C-alpha positions as CSV (number, residue, x, y, z in Angstrom):
1,M,118.4,-18.5,-214.0
2,P,115.8,-16.4,-212.2
3,K,115.8,-12.9,-211.8
4,T,116.4,-11.0,-208.7
5,A,115.9,-7.7,-207.0
6,R,118.5,-6.5,-204.1
7,I,116.2,-4.9,-201.8
8,L,117.7,-3.2,-198.4
9,V,115.8,-2.7,-195.9
10,L,116.0,0.2,-193.0
11,A,114.3,0.6,-189.6
12,D,114.6,2.6,-186.1
13,E,117.9,3.9,-186.3
14,P,119.6,6.0,-189.0
15,V,122.7,4.7,-190.6
16,K,125.6,7.4,-190.7
17,A,127.1,5.2,-194.0
18,Y,123.8,6.9,-196.1
19,Y,124.0,9.9,-194.7
20,E,127.5,11.8,-193.3
21,Y,129.6,9.5,-195.2
22,Y,127.4,9.3,-197.9
23,N,129.5,8.5,-201.5
24,E,128.4,7.9,-205.2
25,K,129.2,3.9,-204.6
26,T,126.6,3.5,-201.2
27,F,123.9,2.3,-203.0
28,E,125.7,0.9,-205.6
29,G,124.0,-2.8,-206.7
30,I,120.5,-1.9,-204.4
31,D,117.1,-1.7,-206.6
32,L,114.8,-0.9,-204.0
33,I,114.7,0.3,-200.9
34,I,112.2,-0.3,-197.7
35,S,112.1,2.2,-194.3
36,C,109.8,-0.2,-192.0
37,G,109.5,2.5,-189.5
38,D,110.6,4.9,-186.9
39,L,113.2,6.6,-189.1
40,P,113.6,10.7,-189.6
41,A,111.6,12.1,-192.5
42,K,115.0,14.3,-193.3
43,Y,116.5,11.0,-193.2
44,L,114.3,9.3,-195.9
45,T,114.8,12.2,-197.8
46,F,117.7,12.8,-198.4
47,I,118.1,9.0,-199.7
48,A,115.8,9.3,-201.8
49,D,117.5,12.1,-203.3
50,V,120.6,10.4,-204.4
51,F,119.1,6.9,-204.8
52,R,118.3,5.6,-208.3
53,G,114.9,3.9,-207.8
54,E,112.1,4.1,-205.5
55,V,112.0,4.0,-201.7
56,L,109.0,3.0,-199.9
57,Y,108.2,3.2,-196.3
58,I,105.3,2.9,-193.4
59,P,105.0,5.0,-190.0
60,G,106.3,3.7,-187.0
61,N,105.1,4.7,-183.9
62,H,108.0,7.6,-182.8
63,D,106.7,9.2,-186.9
64,S,104.1,11.6,-186.0
65,S,106.2,14.3,-187.6
66,Y,104.9,12.1,-191.0
67,I,101.5,13.6,-190.7
68,H,102.6,17.3,-191.6
69,K,105.9,16.6,-192.9
70,P,106.1,13.6,-194.7
71,P,109.4,11.9,-196.4
72,H,110.1,13.6,-199.7
73,G,110.6,11.7,-203.0
74,C,109.1,8.6,-201.2
75,V,106.5,6.4,-201.9
76,N,104.1,5.8,-198.6
77,I,102.7,1.7,-198.8
78,D,101.1,2.1,-195.3
79,G,97.4,0.3,-196.1
80,R,98.3,-0.6,-199.2
81,I,99.3,-3.1,-201.8
82,Y,102.2,-1.8,-203.9
83,V,103.0,-3.6,-207.0
84,W,106.9,-3.0,-207.7
85,R,108.3,-5.2,-210.2
86,G,105.5,-7.8,-210.2
87,L,106.2,-8.2,-206.1
88,R,103.0,-7.4,-204.3
89,I,104.2,-5.3,-201.5
90,L,101.9,-5.1,-198.3
91,G,102.3,-2.0,-195.9
92,L,101.3,-1.9,-192.3
93,G,102.8,0.7,-190.6
94,G,102.6,1.5,-186.8
95,S,102.6,-0.3,-183.4
96,Y,100.2,-1.7,-180.3
97,W,99.0,1.0,-178.6
98,Y,100.2,1.8,-175.2
99,K,99.7,5.9,-174.8
100,P,97.7,8.3,-177.1
101,G,99.3,9.3,-180.4
102,P,99.0,8.5,-183.8
103,Y,100.3,5.2,-185.8
104,Q,99.1,3.3,-182.6
105,Y,96.5,0.4,-182.8
106,Q,94.5,-2.2,-180.7
107,E,94.1,-5.5,-181.8
108,A,90.6,-5.0,-183.5
109,E,92.0,-1.8,-185.6
110,M,94.7,-3.6,-187.1
111,N,92.2,-6.3,-187.9
112,R,90.3,-3.5,-189.5
113,R,92.9,-2.4,-191.3
114,Y,93.6,-5.3,-192.9
115,L,90.2,-6.5,-193.5
116,S,89.6,-3.3,-195.3
117,L,92.0,-5.0,-198.1
118,W,90.1,-7.6,-199.2
119,Y,89.5,-6.4,-202.5
120,S,92.9,-5.4,-203.1
121,F,93.9,-8.9,-201.9
122,I,91.3,-10.4,-204.4
123,R,92.5,-8.6,-207.3
124,H,96.3,-8.7,-206.7
125,R,96.0,-12.5,-205.4
126,G,98.1,-12.3,-202.2
127,I,101.0,-10.7,-201.4
128,D,104.7,-11.6,-202.0
129,I,105.9,-9.3,-199.2
130,L,104.7,-8.7,-195.8
131,V,106.2,-5.0,-194.7
132,T,105.0,-3.7,-191.1
133,H,106.4,-1.9,-188.2
134,A,105.5,-4.0,-184.9
135,P,106.4,-7.8,-185.2
136,A,104.0,-11.0,-185.6
137,A,102.5,-11.9,-182.5
138,G,104.6,-14.2,-180.6
139,H,107.4,-14.2,-183.1
140,N,110.2,-11.4,-182.6
141,D,107.7,-9.6,-180.3
142,G,108.8,-8.1,-177.0
143,P,107.1,-8.8,-173.4
144,D,106.3,-5.9,-172.7
145,L,102.9,-4.0,-174.3
146,P,104.8,-1.0,-176.5
147,H,106.3,-3.8,-178.2
148,K,103.4,-6.5,-178.2
149,G,103.4,-8.0,-181.7
150,F,99.8,-8.3,-183.6
151,E,97.9,-11.9,-184.0
152,T,96.8,-9.6,-187.6
153,F,100.1,-10.0,-188.8
154,T,100.0,-13.5,-187.8
155,A,97.0,-14.3,-189.5
156,I,98.4,-12.6,-192.6
157,L,101.4,-14.9,-192.9
158,D,99.0,-17.8,-191.9
159,K,96.5,-17.1,-194.8
160,H,98.9,-15.3,-197.6
161,R,101.9,-17.1,-197.1
162,P,104.1,-14.2,-198.4
163,K,107.6,-15.4,-199.4
164,Y,109.3,-12.6,-197.3
165,Y,108.1,-10.3,-194.2
166,F,110.0,-7.3,-192.9
167,H,109.4,-5.8,-189.9
168,G,110.9,-3.3,-187.4
169,H,110.2,-1.9,-184.0
170,V,112.0,-4.6,-181.9
171,H,116.4,-3.3,-181.9
172,M,118.2,-6.0,-182.3
173,N,120.0,-4.4,-179.2
174,Y,117.2,-5.0,-176.9
175,G,117.9,-8.6,-176.5
176,D,118.5,-12.2,-178.3
177,Y,116.7,-11.1,-181.2
178,P,117.3,-13.2,-184.5
179,R,117.8,-11.0,-188.0
180,I,116.7,-13.5,-190.3
181,S,114.1,-16.2,-189.2
182,T,111.4,-18.4,-190.5
183,Y,107.7,-18.7,-190.1
184,K,106.5,-21.5,-192.1
185,E,106.9,-20.7,-195.6
186,T,108.0,-17.0,-195.0
187,T,111.4,-15.8,-194.1
188,V,111.3,-13.2,-191.3
189,V,113.8,-10.1,-191.3
190,N,114.0,-7.9,-188.7
191,A,115.0,-4.6,-190.7
192,F,116.7,-2.8,-187.5
193,E,119.1,-0.2,-188.4
194,R,119.5,-2.2,-192.2
195,Y,119.9,-5.5,-193.9
196,I,120.0,-6.4,-197.7
197,V,117.7,-8.7,-198.7
198,D,118.1,-10.8,-202.5
199,V,114.5,-11.5,-203.6
200,E,113.7,-13.6,-206.5
201,L,111.2,-11.8,-209.0
202,P,108.1,-12.6,-210.9
203,D,109.0,-14.2,-214.1
204,E,107.2,-12.4,-217.3
205,D,104.6,-15.1,-217.9
206,E,103.7,-14.6,-214.2
207,R,103.6,-11.0,-214.4
208,K,101.3,-10.9,-217.4
209,S,98.9,-13.3,-216.1
210,R,98.5,-11.0,-213.0
211,K,97.8,-7.9,-215.2
212,K,95.1,-10.0,-217.0
213,R,93.3,-11.1,-213.8
214,R,93.5,-7.6,-212.1
215,R,91.9,-6.1,-215.4
216,K,88.8,-8.2,-215.0
C-alpha cells in the first residue's frame, strides 16, 4: 500500500475550532498544514505552536502585516519549491492587482515570478503540489478584477501537471464555487476556511532518485 500524508489546507477565514476551541486532539492525524493566504499571523503562529509538524504558508492580498510580523514558527514557501517528505510543493502568493498594496500582481509580474524559478523546476524535475492564493484563470476565479485568476497558474498546471492544486481567495459563500474539482490531471481544492486532503507520498526509490538528480 502506498504511504499517504494527511494535509490540512487553510485559507481566508480563521476556524474557531483551531484556536478558541482548540484541544489536544484538534490536529490528531494531521501530518502537514498549508495556509493559502489571508489568515492572521497570530492565528497561524498559534497553530504552529500547538501543532506537532510543519506549517507552510504563502501570503494573500490582505496579508500586508506579514511584511513586518510574519507568522512565527511557520515556513514561508512563497516564490520557491519546498520539499516535504518527498513532495515538491511550489508556493506563489498574492492576487491580481486591483489597488496599490503588497502581494498584488499584474499578469506579467506573476509570470516573471514563475519564470525566475526555471532552475528550481529543472533541479526538482517538476512539482507535485501547486499552492497559490488566487485561483487559475478560468478555473474557480471570479468575474471581478480582485478575484480574477492568473493565466500563469493555468500555464503551470498545463506544463507541469501537479497532482494537486490548493488555492484560496474565492470564498465558497461568494457563489456556486466547488470545493473539489479537476483540471486535466490535477485535483483542485478550494481551501476556504479548511479542508483535509490525503496525498500519496513518493516511494523511497523515487525520493532517492530525485536526490541523486538534484546533486548533479
